PyMOL Python script that loads the backbone (N, CA, C, O; Angstrom):
from pymol import cmd

cmd.read_pdbstr("""\
ATOM      1  N   MET A   1      -0.270 -16.799  70.497  1.00  0.00           N
ATOM      2  CA  MET A   1      -1.592 -17.200  69.199  1.00  0.00           C
ATOM      3  C   MET A   1      -1.748 -18.779  68.839  1.00  0.00           C
ATOM      4  O   MET A   1      -0.818 -19.542  68.581  1.00  0.00           O
ATOM      5  N   SER A   2      -2.911 -19.047  68.873  1.00  0.00           N
ATOM      6  CA  SER A   2      -3.349 -20.509  68.511  1.00  0.00           C
ATOM      7  C   SER A   2      -3.043 -21.658  67.371  1.00  0.00           C
ATOM      8  O   SER A   2      -3.961 -21.611  66.552  1.00  0.00           O
ATOM      9  N   GLU A   3      -2.387 -22.353  67.133  1.00  0.00           N
ATOM     10  CA  GLU A   3      -1.976 -23.572  65.953  1.00  0.00           C
ATOM     11  C   GLU A   3      -3.135 -23.933  65.750  1.00  0.00           C
ATOM     12  O   GLU A   3      -3.867 -24.315  66.663  1.00  0.00           O
ATOM     13  N   PRO A   4      -3.513 -23.868  64.436  1.00  0.00           N
ATOM     14  CA  PRO A   4      -4.246 -24.170  63.564  1.00  0.00           C
ATOM     15  C   PRO A   4      -4.782 -25.449  63.835  1.00  0.00           C
ATOM     16  O   PRO A   4      -3.931 -26.339  63.816  1.00  0.00           O
ATOM     17  N   ASN A   5      -6.148 -25.874  64.127  1.00  0.00           N
ATOM     18  CA  ASN A   5      -6.396 -27.044  63.950  1.00  0.00           C
ATOM     19  C   ASN A   5      -5.898 -28.165  62.493  1.00  0.00           C
ATOM     20  O   ASN A   5      -5.990 -27.449  61.496  1.00  0.00           O
ATOM     21  N   PRO A   6      -5.592 -29.102  62.216  1.00  0.00           N
ATOM     22  CA  PRO A   6      -4.360 -29.474  61.239  1.00  0.00           C
ATOM     23  C   PRO A   6      -6.073 -30.656  61.397  1.00  0.00           C
ATOM     24  O   PRO A   6      -6.843 -30.525  60.446  1.00  0.00           O
ATOM     25  N   THR A   7      -6.325 -31.226  62.035  1.00  0.00           N
ATOM     26  CA  THR A   7      -7.626 -32.138  61.635  1.00  0.00           C
ATOM     27  C   THR A   7      -8.427 -31.865  60.938  1.00  0.00           C
ATOM     28  O   THR A   7      -9.400 -31.239  61.360  1.00  0.00           O
ATOM     29  N   VAL A   8      -8.319 -32.237  59.581  1.00  0.00           N
ATOM     30  CA  VAL A   8      -9.084 -32.401  58.194  1.00  0.00           C
ATOM     31  C   VAL A   8     -10.204 -33.366  58.619  1.00  0.00           C
ATOM     32  O   VAL A   8      -9.772 -34.395  59.139  1.00  0.00           O
ATOM     33  N   LEU A   9     -11.796 -33.258  58.502  1.00  0.00           N
ATOM     34  CA  LEU A   9     -12.616 -34.403  58.503  1.00  0.00           C
ATOM     35  C   LEU A   9     -12.555 -34.040  56.734  1.00  0.00           C
ATOM     36  O   LEU A   9     -12.209 -33.007  56.160  1.00  0.00           O
ATOM     37  N   PHE A  10     -13.026 -35.308  56.214  1.00  0.00           N
ATOM     38  CA  PHE A  10     -13.097 -35.574  54.744  1.00  0.00           C
ATOM     39  C   PHE A  10     -14.758 -36.115  54.641  1.00  0.00           C
ATOM     40  O   PHE A  10     -15.201 -36.487  55.727  1.00  0.00           O
ATOM     41  N   ASP A  11     -15.600 -36.189  53.616  1.00  0.00           N
ATOM     42  CA  ASP A  11     -17.366 -36.042  53.987  1.00  0.00           C
ATOM     43  C   ASP A  11     -17.328 -37.132  52.191  1.00  0.00           C
ATOM     44  O   ASP A  11     -17.662 -36.596  51.134  1.00  0.00           O
ATOM     45  N   ASP A  12     -16.928 -38.419  52.259  1.00  0.00           N
ATOM     46  CA  ASP A  12     -16.963 -38.325  50.776  1.00  0.00           C
ATOM     47  C   ASP A  12     -18.354 -38.125  50.022  1.00  0.00           C
ATOM     48  O   ASP A  12     -18.317 -38.447  48.834  1.00  0.00           O
ATOM     49  N   GLU A  13     -19.749 -37.581  50.568  1.00  0.00           N
ATOM     50  CA  GLU A  13     -20.563 -37.788  50.052  1.00  0.00           C
ATOM     51  C   GLU A  13     -21.059 -35.690  49.638  1.00  0.00           C
ATOM     52  O   GLU A  13     -21.806 -34.935  49.015  1.00  0.00           O
ATOM     53  N   ASN A  14     -19.833 -35.797  50.659  1.00  0.00           N
ATOM     54  CA  ASN A  14     -20.535 -33.946  50.487  1.00  0.00           C
ATOM     55  C   ASN A  14     -19.275 -33.301  50.586  1.00  0.00           C
ATOM     56  O   ASN A  14     -18.914 -32.532  51.476  1.00  0.00           O
ATOM     57  N   PRO A  15     -18.740 -33.622  49.749  1.00  0.00           N
ATOM     58  CA  PRO A  15     -17.022 -33.253  49.954  1.00  0.00           C
ATOM     59  C   PRO A  15     -17.019 -32.077  49.688  1.00  0.00           C
ATOM     60  O   PRO A  15     -17.914 -31.619  48.978  1.00  0.00           O
ATOM     61  N   GLU A  16     -16.023 -31.288  50.185  1.00  0.00           N
ATOM     62  CA  GLU A  16     -15.736 -29.270  49.442  1.00  0.00           C
ATOM     63  C   GLU A  16     -15.621 -28.467  48.939  1.00  0.00           C
ATOM     64  O   GLU A  16     -14.457 -28.097  49.094  1.00  0.00           O
ATOM     65  N   TRP A  17     -16.402 -27.512  48.021  1.00  0.00           N
ATOM     66  CA  TRP A  17     -16.570 -27.517  47.149  1.00  0.00           C
ATOM     67  C   TRP A  17     -14.930 -26.698  46.103  1.00  0.00           C
ATOM     68  O   TRP A  17     -14.394 -25.672  46.521  1.00  0.00           O
ATOM     69  N   THR A  18     -14.448 -27.405  44.842  1.00  0.00           N
ATOM     70  CA  THR A  18     -14.157 -26.814  44.828  1.00  0.00           C
ATOM     71  C   THR A  18     -13.980 -24.891  43.945  1.00  0.00           C
ATOM     72  O   THR A  18     -14.158 -23.945  44.712  1.00  0.00           O
ATOM     73  N   GLU A  19     -13.698 -24.617  42.655  1.00  0.00           N
ATOM     74  CA  GLU A  19     -13.615 -22.987  42.380  1.00  0.00           C
ATOM     75  C   GLU A  19     -14.613 -23.521  41.502  1.00  0.00           C
ATOM     76  O   GLU A  19     -15.693 -22.932  41.476  1.00  0.00           O
ATOM     77  N   VAL A  20     -14.378 -24.966  40.466  1.00  0.00           N
ATOM     78  CA  VAL A  20     -15.083 -25.930  39.589  1.00  0.00           C
ATOM     79  C   VAL A  20     -16.274 -25.378  40.310  1.00  0.00           C
ATOM     80  O   VAL A  20     -16.807 -24.306  40.023  1.00  0.00           O
ATOM     81  N   ASP A  21     -16.647 -26.176  41.253  1.00  0.00           N
ATOM     82  CA  ASP A  21     -18.254 -25.973  41.889  1.00  0.00           C
ATOM     83  C   ASP A  21     -18.880 -25.163  41.923  1.00  0.00           C
ATOM     84  O   ASP A  21     -20.035 -25.098  41.501  1.00  0.00           O
ATOM     85  N   PHE A  22     -18.011 -24.036  42.639  1.00  0.00           N
ATOM     86  CA  PHE A  22     -18.945 -22.683  42.434  1.00  0.00           C
ATOM     87  C   PHE A  22     -18.935 -21.696  41.192  1.00  0.00           C
ATOM     88  O   PHE A  22     -19.409 -20.561  41.170  1.00  0.00           O
ATOM     89  N   ALA A  23     -18.156 -22.513  39.939  1.00  0.00           N
ATOM     90  CA  ALA A  23     -18.487 -22.083  38.523  1.00  0.00           C
ATOM     91  C   ALA A  23     -19.834 -22.489  37.967  1.00  0.00           C
ATOM     92  O   ALA A  23     -20.720 -21.762  37.517  1.00  0.00           O
ATOM     93  N   HIS A  24     -19.798 -23.827  38.096  1.00  0.00           N
ATOM     94  CA  HIS A  24     -20.869 -23.946  37.475  1.00  0.00           C
ATOM     95  C   HIS A  24     -22.189 -24.015  38.526  1.00  0.00           C
ATOM     96  O   HIS A  24     -23.068 -24.395  37.753  1.00  0.00           O
ATOM     97  N   ALA A  25     -22.720 -23.890  39.619  1.00  0.00           N
ATOM     98  CA  ALA A  25     -23.723 -23.768  40.228  1.00  0.00           C
ATOM     99  C   ALA A  25     -24.384 -23.191  39.848  1.00  0.00           C
ATOM    100  O   ALA A  25     -23.832 -22.315  39.182  1.00  0.00           O
ATOM    101  N   LEU A  26     -25.815 -23.083  39.852  1.00  0.00           N
ATOM    102  CA  LEU A  26     -27.060 -22.819  39.336  1.00  0.00           C
ATOM    103  C   LEU A  26     -27.024 -21.426  40.596  1.00  0.00           C
ATOM    104  O   LEU A  26     -26.774 -21.391  41.801  1.00  0.00           O
ATOM    105  N   LYS A  27     -27.456 -20.282  39.457  1.00  0.00           N
ATOM    106  CA  LYS A  27     -27.401 -18.510  40.370  1.00  0.00           C
ATOM    107  C   LYS A  27     -28.002 -17.583  39.642  1.00  0.00           C
ATOM    108  O   LYS A  27     -27.566 -17.106  38.594  1.00  0.00           O
ATOM    109  N   GLY A  28     -29.493 -17.183  40.442  1.00  0.00           N
ATOM    110  CA  GLY A  28     -30.788 -16.612  40.133  1.00  0.00           C
ATOM    111  C   GLY A  28     -31.631 -17.184  39.659  1.00  0.00           C
ATOM    112  O   GLY A  28     -31.958 -18.307  40.042  1.00  0.00           O
ATOM    113  N   ASP A  29     -32.134 -16.624  38.810  1.00  0.00           N
ATOM    114  CA  ASP A  29     -32.920 -16.978  37.735  1.00  0.00           C
ATOM    115  C   ASP A  29     -33.207 -18.359  37.524  1.00  0.00           C
ATOM    116  O   ASP A  29     -34.347 -18.813  37.419  1.00  0.00           O
ATOM    117  N   ALA A  30     -31.469 -19.443  37.427  1.00  0.00           N
ATOM    118  CA  ALA A  30     -31.274 -20.254  36.482  1.00  0.00           C
ATOM    119  C   ALA A  30     -31.948 -21.188  38.082  1.00  0.00           C
ATOM    120  O   ALA A  30     -32.712 -22.146  37.964  1.00  0.00           O
ATOM    121  N   ILE A  31     -31.654 -20.860  38.942  1.00  0.00           N
ATOM    122  CA  ILE A  31     -32.679 -21.985  40.070  1.00  0.00           C
ATOM    123  C   ILE A  31     -34.079 -22.004  40.015  1.00  0.00           C
ATOM    124  O   ILE A  31     -34.705 -20.952  39.892  1.00  0.00           O
ATOM    125  N   PRO A  32     -34.967 -23.751  40.141  1.00  0.00           N
ATOM    126  CA  PRO A  32     -36.452 -23.814  39.501  1.00  0.00           C
ATOM    127  C   PRO A  32     -36.732 -23.517  40.682  1.00  0.00           C
ATOM    128  O   PRO A  32     -36.426 -23.873  41.820  1.00  0.00           O
ATOM    129  N   ALA A  33     -37.821 -22.291  39.836  1.00  0.00           N
ATOM    130  CA  ALA A  33     -38.496 -21.575  40.830  1.00  0.00           C
ATOM    131  C   ALA A  33     -39.281 -22.432  41.918  1.00  0.00           C
ATOM    132  O   ALA A  33     -39.193 -21.843  42.995  1.00  0.00           O
ATOM    133  N   ALA A  34     -40.035 -23.639  42.033  1.00  0.00           N
ATOM    134  CA  ALA A  34     -40.543 -24.602  42.498  1.00  0.00           C
ATOM    135  C   ALA A  34     -39.108 -24.270  44.231  1.00  0.00           C
ATOM    136  O   ALA A  34     -39.518 -24.147  45.385  1.00  0.00           O
ATOM    137  N   ILE A  35     -38.059 -24.232  43.959  1.00  0.00           N
ATOM    138  CA  ILE A  35     -37.127 -24.062  44.579  1.00  0.00           C
ATOM    139  C   ILE A  35     -36.420 -22.598  45.703  1.00  0.00           C
ATOM    140  O   ILE A  35     -35.920 -22.434  46.816  1.00  0.00           O
ATOM    141  N   ARG A  36     -36.784 -21.880  44.585  1.00  0.00           N
ATOM    142  CA  ARG A  36     -36.360 -19.985  45.105  1.00  0.00           C
ATOM    143  C   ARG A  36     -37.627 -20.220  45.509  1.00  0.00           C
ATOM    144  O   ARG A  36     -37.413 -20.188  46.720  1.00  0.00           O
ATOM    145  N   ASP A  37     -39.140 -20.498  45.384  1.00  0.00           N
ATOM    146  CA  ASP A  37     -39.889 -20.642  46.333  1.00  0.00           C
ATOM    147  C   ASP A  37     -39.979 -20.787  47.679  1.00  0.00           C
ATOM    148  O   ASP A  37     -40.781 -20.183  48.391  1.00  0.00           O
ATOM    149  N   ALA A  38     -39.041 -21.701  48.102  1.00  0.00           N
ATOM    150  CA  ALA A  38     -39.551 -22.767  49.295  1.00  0.00           C
ATOM    151  C   ALA A  38     -38.103 -21.987  50.009  1.00  0.00           C
ATOM    152  O   ALA A  38     -37.803 -22.098  51.198  1.00  0.00           O
ATOM    153  N   PHE A  39     -37.639 -21.519  49.406  1.00  0.00           N
ATOM    154  CA  PHE A  39     -36.669 -21.059  50.318  1.00  0.00           C
ATOM    155  C   PHE A  39     -35.975 -19.567  50.357  1.00  0.00           C
ATOM    156  O   PHE A  39     -35.014 -19.126  50.986  1.00  0.00           O
ATOM    157  N   GLY A  40     -37.294 -18.722  48.979  1.00  0.00           N
ATOM    158  CA  GLY A  40     -37.012 -17.476  48.875  1.00  0.00           C
ATOM    159  C   GLY A  40     -37.172 -16.401  49.528  1.00  0.00           C
ATOM    160  O   GLY A  40     -36.959 -16.534  50.733  1.00  0.00           O
ATOM    161  N   PRO A  41     -37.549 -15.096  49.098  1.00  0.00           N
ATOM    162  CA  PRO A  41     -37.786 -13.869  49.866  1.00  0.00           C
ATOM    163  C   PRO A  41     -39.388 -14.180  50.854  1.00  0.00           C
ATOM    164  O   PRO A  41     -40.375 -14.744  50.383  1.00  0.00           O
ATOM    165  N   GLY A  42     -39.285 -13.709  52.097  1.00  0.00           N
ATOM    166  CA  GLY A  42     -40.073 -14.320  53.312  1.00  0.00           C
ATOM    167  C   GLY A  42     -40.687 -13.529  54.148  1.00  0.00           C
ATOM    168  O   GLY A  42     -39.916 -12.582  54.298  1.00  0.00           O
ATOM    169  N   LYS A  43     -41.349 -13.408  54.596  1.00  0.00           N
ATOM    170  CA  LYS A  43     -41.589 -12.844  56.291  1.00  0.00           C
ATOM    171  C   LYS A  43     -40.819 -13.958  56.616  1.00  0.00           C
ATOM    172  O   LYS A  43     -40.655 -14.828  55.760  1.00  0.00           O
ATOM    173  N   ARG A  44     -40.228 -14.085  57.932  1.00  0.00           N
ATOM    174  CA  ARG A  44     -39.698 -15.259  58.793  1.00  0.00           C
ATOM    175  C   ARG A  44     -41.121 -15.728  59.935  1.00  0.00           C
ATOM    176  O   ARG A  44     -42.242 -15.509  59.475  1.00  0.00           O
ATOM    177  N   GLY A  45     -41.059 -16.181  60.981  1.00  0.00           N
ATOM    178  CA  GLY A  45     -42.247 -16.564  61.174  1.00  0.00           C
ATOM    179  C   GLY A  45     -43.490 -17.622  61.224  1.00  0.00           C
ATOM    180  O   GLY A  45     -43.160 -18.752  60.862  1.00  0.00           O
ATOM    181  N   ARG A  46     -44.454 -17.514  61.492  1.00  0.00           N
ATOM    182  CA  ARG A  46     -45.843 -17.918  60.765  1.00  0.00           C
ATOM    183  C   ARG A  46     -46.282 -17.948  59.787  1.00  0.00           C
ATOM    184  O   ARG A  46     -45.542 -17.496  58.914  1.00  0.00           O
ATOM    185  N   PRO A  47     -47.415 -18.367  59.399  1.00  0.00           N
ATOM    186  CA  PRO A  47     -47.281 -17.773  58.247  1.00  0.00           C
ATOM    187  C   PRO A  47     -48.768 -16.766  58.971  1.00  0.00           C
ATOM    188  O   PRO A  47     -49.274 -16.917  60.083  1.00  0.00           O
ATOM    189  N   VAL A  48     -49.253 -15.546  57.641  1.00  0.00           N
ATOM    190  CA  VAL A  48     -50.482 -15.000  58.112  1.00  0.00           C
ATOM    191  C   VAL A  48     -51.318 -15.637  58.523  1.00  0.00           C
ATOM    192  O   VAL A  48     -51.533 -16.641  57.844  1.00  0.00           O
ATOM    193  N   GLY A  49     -52.288 -15.440  59.871  1.00  0.00           N
ATOM    194  CA  GLY A  49     -53.712 -15.785  59.948  1.00  0.00           C
ATOM    195  C   GLY A  49     -53.659 -17.249  60.440  1.00  0.00           C
ATOM    196  O   GLY A  49     -54.682 -17.893  60.673  1.00  0.00           O
ATOM    197  N   THR A  50     -52.254 -17.799  60.603  1.00  0.00           N
ATOM    198  CA  THR A  50     -52.277 -19.186  61.736  1.00  0.00           C
ATOM    199  C   THR A  50     -51.977 -18.652  63.481  1.00  0.00           C
ATOM    200  O   THR A  50     -51.501 -19.425  64.313  1.00  0.00           O
ATOM    201  N   THR A  51     -52.338 -17.287  63.778  1.00  0.00           N
ATOM    202  CA  THR A  51     -51.742 -17.768  65.202  1.00  0.00           C
ATOM    203  C   THR A  51     -53.595 -16.357  65.315  1.00  0.00           C
ATOM    204  O   THR A  51     -54.052 -15.424  64.655  1.00  0.00           O
ATOM    205  N   LYS A  52     -54.080 -17.415  67.025  1.00  0.00           N
ATOM    206  CA  LYS A  52     -54.917 -17.287  67.254  1.00  0.00           C
ATOM    207  C   LYS A  52     -54.990 -14.982  67.751  1.00  0.00           C
ATOM    208  O   LYS A  52     -53.988 -14.389  68.150  1.00  0.00           O
ATOM    209  N   ALA A  53     -56.832 -14.053  67.468  1.00  0.00           N
ATOM    210  CA  ALA A  53     -56.234 -13.428  67.562  1.00  0.00           C
ATOM    211  C   ALA A  53     -56.131 -12.939  69.582  1.00  0.00           C
ATOM    212  O   ALA A  53     -55.942 -11.829  70.080  1.00  0.00           O
ATOM    213  N   ASP A  54     -56.372 -14.447  70.346  1.00  0.00           N
ATOM    214  CA  ASP A  54     -56.678 -13.396  71.455  1.00  0.00           C
ATOM    215  C   ASP A  54     -54.828 -14.399  72.356  1.00  0.00           C
ATOM    216  O   ASP A  54     -54.567 -14.868  73.464  1.00  0.00           O
ATOM    217  N   ALA A  55     -54.279 -14.288  71.400  1.00  0.00           N
ATOM    218  CA  ALA A  55     -52.727 -15.172  71.821  1.00  0.00           C
ATOM    219  C   ALA A  55     -51.736 -14.966  72.469  1.00  0.00           C
ATOM    220  O   ALA A  55     -51.000 -14.070  72.055  1.00  0.00           O
ATOM    221  N   LYS A  56     -51.398 -15.597  73.534  1.00  0.00           N
ATOM    222  CA  LYS A  56     -51.075 -14.515  74.317  1.00  0.00           C
ATOM    223  C   LYS A  56     -49.555 -13.431  73.701  1.00  0.00           C
ATOM    224  O   LYS A  56     -49.630 -13.453  72.472  1.00  0.00           O
ATOM    225  N   LYS A  57     -48.201 -12.492  74.174  1.00  0.00           N
ATOM    226  CA  LYS A  57     -48.413 -11.895  73.684  1.00  0.00           C
ATOM    227  C   LYS A  57     -46.651 -11.729  74.165  1.00  0.00           C
ATOM    228  O   LYS A  57     -46.404 -12.184  75.282  1.00  0.00           O
ATOM    229  N   SER A  58     -45.808 -11.293  73.616  1.00  0.00           N
ATOM    230  CA  SER A  58     -43.837 -11.933  74.372  1.00  0.00           C
ATOM    231  C   SER A  58     -43.445  -9.916  75.282  1.00  0.00           C
ATOM    232  O   SER A  58     -43.443  -8.881  74.616  1.00  0.00           O
ATOM    233  N   VAL A  59     -43.257  -9.962  76.377  1.00  0.00           N
ATOM    234  CA  VAL A  59     -43.707  -8.921  77.009  1.00  0.00           C
ATOM    235  C   VAL A  59     -41.747  -8.664  77.754  1.00  0.00           C
ATOM    236  O   VAL A  59     -41.170  -9.751  77.768  1.00  0.00           O
ATOM    237  N   THR A  60     -41.102  -7.816  78.134  1.00  0.00           N
ATOM    238  CA  THR A  60     -40.037  -7.856  78.987  1.00  0.00           C
ATOM    239  C   THR A  60     -40.211  -7.818  79.990  1.00  0.00           C
ATOM    240  O   THR A  60     -40.903  -6.865  79.632  1.00  0.00           O
ATOM    241  N   LEU A  61     -40.377  -7.904  81.599  1.00  0.00           N
ATOM    242  CA  LEU A  61     -40.531  -7.327  82.593  1.00  0.00           C
ATOM    243  C   LEU A  61     -39.570  -7.576  82.996  1.00  0.00           C
ATOM    244  O   LEU A  61     -38.964  -8.598  82.675  1.00  0.00           O
ATOM    245  N   ARG A  62     -39.136  -6.707  83.829  1.00  0.00           N
ATOM    246  CA  ARG A  62     -37.926  -6.663  85.137  1.00  0.00           C
ATOM    247  C   ARG A  62     -38.683  -7.092  86.480  1.00  0.00           C
ATOM    248  O   ARG A  62     -39.645  -6.572  87.045  1.00  0.00           O
ATOM    249  N   LEU A  63     -37.966  -8.149  86.775  1.00  0.00           N
ATOM    250  CA  LEU A  63     -38.604  -8.400  88.232  1.00  0.00           C
ATOM    251  C   LEU A  63     -37.044  -8.524  88.938  1.00  0.00           C
ATOM    252  O   LEU A  63     -35.978  -8.639  88.334  1.00  0.00           O
ATOM    253  N   ASP A  64     -37.348  -8.443  90.929  1.00  0.00           N
ATOM    254  CA  ASP A  64     -36.059  -8.733  91.569  1.00  0.00           C
ATOM    255  C   ASP A  64     -36.196 -10.235  91.304  1.00  0.00           C
ATOM    256  O   ASP A  64     -37.115 -11.051  91.234  1.00  0.00           O
ATOM    257  N   PRO A  65     -34.298 -10.225  91.137  1.00  0.00           N
ATOM    258  CA  PRO A  65     -34.116 -11.709  91.076  1.00  0.00           C
ATOM    259  C   PRO A  65     -34.692 -12.974  92.203  1.00  0.00           C
ATOM    260  O   PRO A  65     -34.924 -14.130  91.849  1.00  0.00           O
ATOM    261  N   ASP A  66     -34.825 -12.534  93.377  1.00  0.00           N
ATOM    262  CA  ASP A  66     -35.397 -13.524  94.009  1.00  0.00           C
ATOM    263  C   ASP A  66     -36.712 -13.714  94.022  1.00  0.00           C
ATOM    264  O   ASP A  66     -37.045 -14.661  94.735  1.00  0.00           O
ATOM    265  N   VAL A  67     -38.087 -12.824  93.177  1.00  0.00           N
ATOM    266  CA  VAL A  67     -38.673 -12.968  92.298  1.00  0.00           C
ATOM    267  C   VAL A  67     -38.571 -14.400  91.689  1.00  0.00           C
ATOM    268  O   VAL A  67     -39.162 -15.449  91.945  1.00  0.00           O
ATOM    269  N   LEU A  68     -37.703 -14.096  90.881  1.00  0.00           N
ATOM    270  CA  LEU A  68     -37.870 -13.884  89.973  1.00  0.00           C
ATOM    271  C   LEU A  68     -36.860 -15.826  89.857  1.00  0.00           C
ATOM    272  O   LEU A  68     -36.916 -16.240  88.699  1.00  0.00           O
ATOM    273  N   GLU A  69     -36.228 -16.648  90.661  1.00  0.00           N
ATOM    274  CA  GLU A  69     -35.503 -17.836  91.869  1.00  0.00           C
ATOM    275  C   GLU A  69     -36.705 -18.097  91.792  1.00  0.00           C
ATOM    276  O   GLU A  69     -37.090 -18.793  90.852  1.00  0.00           O
ATOM    277  N   GLY A  70     -37.464 -17.694  92.589  1.00  0.00           N
ATOM    278  CA  GLY A  70     -38.505 -18.395  93.904  1.00  0.00           C
ATOM    279  C   GLY A  70     -39.980 -18.906  92.500  1.00  0.00           C
ATOM    280  O   GLY A  70     -40.787 -19.810  92.716  1.00  0.00           O
ATOM    281  N   TRP A  71     -39.959 -18.104  91.264  1.00  0.00           N
ATOM    282  CA  TRP A  71     -41.327 -18.597  90.222  1.00  0.00           C
ATOM    283  C   TRP A  71     -40.340 -20.073  89.973  1.00  0.00           C
ATOM    284  O   TRP A  71     -40.461 -21.190  90.476  1.00  0.00           O
ATOM    285  N   ARG A  72     -39.210 -19.459  88.850  1.00  0.00           N
ATOM    286  CA  ARG A  72     -38.737 -20.603  88.732  1.00  0.00           C
ATOM    287  C   ARG A  72     -37.868 -21.883  89.891  1.00  0.00           C
ATOM    288  O   ARG A  72     -36.815 -22.373  89.483  1.00  0.00           O
ATOM    289  N   ALA A  73     -38.215 -22.152  90.762  1.00  0.00           N
ATOM    290  CA  ALA A  73     -37.473 -22.873  91.844  1.00  0.00           C
ATOM    291  C   ALA A  73     -39.517 -23.777  91.333  1.00  0.00           C
ATOM    292  O   ALA A  73     -39.530 -24.768  90.603  1.00  0.00           O
ATOM    293  N   THR A  74     -40.244 -23.457  91.626  1.00  0.00           N
ATOM    294  CA  THR A  74     -41.568 -24.444  91.698  1.00  0.00           C
ATOM    295  C   THR A  74     -41.362 -24.963  90.253  1.00  0.00           C
ATOM    296  O   THR A  74     -42.351 -24.563  89.639  1.00  0.00           O
ATOM    297  N   GLY A  75     -40.552 -25.667  89.397  1.00  0.00           N
ATOM    298  CA  GLY A  75     -40.373 -26.111  88.304  1.00  0.00           C
ATOM    299  C   GLY A  75     -40.795 -25.707  86.975  1.00  0.00           C
ATOM    300  O   GLY A  75     -41.105 -24.584  86.576  1.00  0.00           O
ATOM    301  N   PRO A  76     -40.771 -26.316  86.638  1.00  0.00           N
ATOM    302  CA  PRO A  76     -41.075 -26.817  84.139  1.00  0.00           C
ATOM    303  C   PRO A  76     -42.629 -25.815  84.308  1.00  0.00           C
ATOM    304  O   PRO A  76     -43.609 -26.416  84.746  1.00  0.00           O
ATOM    305  N   GLY A  77     -42.712 -24.975  84.106  1.00  0.00           N
ATOM    306  CA  GLY A  77     -44.415 -24.528  83.888  1.00  0.00           C
ATOM    307  C   GLY A  77     -44.349 -22.935  84.789  1.00  0.00           C
ATOM    308  O   GLY A  77     -44.840 -21.909  84.316  1.00  0.00           O
ATOM    309  N   TRP A  78     -44.038 -22.960  85.391  1.00  0.00           N
ATOM    310  CA  TRP A  78     -43.560 -21.847  85.904  1.00  0.00           C
ATOM    311  C   TRP A  78     -44.274 -20.216  84.776  1.00  0.00           C
ATOM    312  O   TRP A  78     -45.042 -19.441  85.347  1.00  0.00           O
ATOM    313  N   GLN A  79     -44.055 -20.067  83.936  1.00  0.00           N
ATOM    314  CA  GLN A  79     -44.705 -18.710  84.028  1.00  0.00           C
ATOM    315  C   GLN A  79     -46.119 -18.913  83.541  1.00  0.00           C
ATOM    316  O   GLN A  79     -46.740 -17.864  83.369  1.00  0.00           O
ATOM    317  N   ALA A  80     -46.980 -20.420  83.193  1.00  0.00           N
ATOM    318  CA  ALA A  80     -47.629 -20.146  83.056  1.00  0.00           C
ATOM    319  C   ALA A  80     -48.406 -20.195  84.709  1.00  0.00           C
ATOM    320  O   ALA A  80     -49.316 -19.376  84.836  1.00  0.00           O
ATOM    321  N   ARG A  81     -48.164 -20.914  85.711  1.00  0.00           N
ATOM    322  CA  ARG A  81     -48.399 -20.469  86.273  1.00  0.00           C
ATOM    323  C   ARG A  81     -48.553 -18.987  87.178  1.00  0.00           C
ATOM    324  O   ARG A  81     -49.583 -18.564  87.703  1.00  0.00           O
ATOM    325  N   MET A  82     -47.168 -18.345  87.176  1.00  0.00           N
ATOM    326  CA  MET A  82     -47.448 -16.818  86.950  1.00  0.00           C
ATOM    327  C   MET A  82     -48.315 -15.972  86.130  1.00  0.00           C
ATOM    328  O   MET A  82     -48.615 -14.825  86.461  1.00  0.00           O
ATOM    329  N   ASN A  83     -48.543 -16.296  85.520  1.00  0.00           N
ATOM    330  CA  ASN A  83     -49.582 -15.888  84.273  1.00  0.00           C
ATOM    331  C   ASN A  83     -50.348 -15.862  85.161  1.00  0.00           C
ATOM    332  O   ASN A  83     -50.598 -14.770  85.671  1.00  0.00           O
ATOM    333  N   LYS A  84     -51.059 -17.196  85.707  1.00  0.00           N
ATOM    334  CA  LYS A  84     -52.089 -17.393  86.501  1.00  0.00           C
ATOM    335  C   LYS A  84     -52.575 -16.516  87.933  1.00  0.00           C
ATOM    336  O   LYS A  84     -53.613 -16.073  88.425  1.00  0.00           O
ATOM    337  N   ALA A  85     -51.421 -16.567  88.177  1.00  0.00           N
ATOM    338  CA  ALA A  85     -51.010 -15.393  89.622  1.00  0.00           C
ATOM    339  C   ALA A  85     -51.701 -14.290  88.857  1.00  0.00           C
ATOM    340  O   ALA A  85     -52.894 -13.988  88.894  1.00  0.00           O
ATOM    341  N   LEU A  86     -50.705 -13.735  88.142  1.00  0.00           N
ATOM    342  CA  LEU A  86     -51.164 -12.264  88.062  1.00  0.00           C
ATOM    343  C   LEU A  86     -52.376 -12.146  87.332  1.00  0.00           C
ATOM    344  O   LEU A  86     -52.353 -11.272  86.465  1.00  0.00           O
ATOM    345  N   ARG A  87     -53.335 -12.735  87.442  1.00  0.00           N
ATOM    346  CA  ARG A  87     -54.666 -12.839  86.374  1.00  0.00           C
ATOM    347  C   ARG A  87     -55.723 -12.654  87.993  1.00  0.00           C
ATOM    348  O   ARG A  87     -56.686 -11.903  88.145  1.00  0.00           O
ATOM    349  N   ALA A  88     -55.173 -13.530  88.915  1.00  0.00           N
ATOM    350  CA  ALA A  88     -56.483 -13.816  89.991  1.00  0.00           C
ATOM    351  C   ALA A  88     -56.095 -12.370  90.591  1.00  0.00           C
ATOM    352  O   ALA A  88     -56.968 -11.525  90.790  1.00  0.00           O
ATOM    353  N   ALA A  89     -54.776 -12.145  90.859  1.00  0.00           N
ATOM    354  CA  ALA A  89     -54.504 -10.705  91.437  1.00  0.00           C
ATOM    355  C   ALA A  89     -55.139  -9.009  90.650  1.00  0.00           C
ATOM    356  O   ALA A  89     -55.325  -7.847  91.012  1.00  0.00           O
ATOM    357  N   LEU A  90     -55.277  -9.862  89.396  1.00  0.00           N
ATOM    358  CA  LEU A  90     -55.800  -8.267  88.198  1.00  0.00           C
ATOM    359  C   LEU A  90     -57.729  -8.687  88.613  1.00  0.00           C
ATOM    360  O   LEU A  90     -58.419  -7.672  88.717  1.00  0.00           O
ATOM    361  N   GLU A  91     -58.404  -9.904  88.800  1.00  0.00           N
ATOM    362  CA  GLU A  91     -59.939 -10.120  88.718  1.00  0.00           C
ATOM    363  C   GLU A  91     -59.954 -10.175  90.077  1.00  0.00           C
ATOM    364  O   GLU A  91     -61.136 -10.440  90.301  1.00  0.00           O
ATOM    365  N   ALA A  92     -59.124 -10.057  91.666  1.00  0.00           N
ATOM    366  CA  ALA A  92     -59.005  -9.456  93.389  1.00  0.00           C
ATOM    367  C   ALA A  92     -59.713  -7.476  93.119  1.00  0.00           C
ATOM    368  O   ALA A  92     -59.789  -6.711  94.080  1.00  0.00           O
TER     369      ALA A  92
END
""", "prot")
cmd.dss("prot")
cmd.show_as("cartoon", "prot")
cmd.util.cbc("prot")
cmd.orient("prot")
């Protein structure tokens, strides 16, 4: 079993909270509405209506290891080049 790290770093500007600090913390409805709204419940991700209708879709695709490594070896932007090659094959 490893020994706990005895090094404790203190931050005078942001000290560790004590039981008293937690007891005095604002809870639930006591938190101002502007702050609750900023962090409150909501969906994660982009706001509704901010994405294009024809935006690219994320998919899971199983490729042979040598094919994947071959595309990755072409450098940054390999996904866009793969998309272009797939589009060309579809149109052919």
